[in-house]
Steps between C-alpha positions, in 0.01 A plus 500: 500500500783260422477372857174319410503176303302488178204263484578194290171483318239763419157510341295767329292693754216554255533875561687685229663765719615245761653250258672191640464385864662207682343165411385431860318833542118505488372799304173645634300817444552746784124512568511124575777544757373790713216737549481865401267747664456871472578710803224500759621834629224747581586815304234721664602792724386517863519787747663287770785373279846489651831502319723198573841402373507164317844342461639189336838394362466744211441812712222693669200701390233705674144371468173638632290235673144486634455343843 
């Protein structure tokens, strides 16, 4: 990490486990920055479900879907 310059002035974050943060940073609670919601996935089983392959940058998985 020596390629990055240290911030010249820091302030207390107000959160014990975070400690000091750069003076120009604004510290906010995560719930004030974004929105969290539980999965809206229907977990019921249906006779006409098909298995599909879902892929992203982390890999693929097989998932049964209802059409």
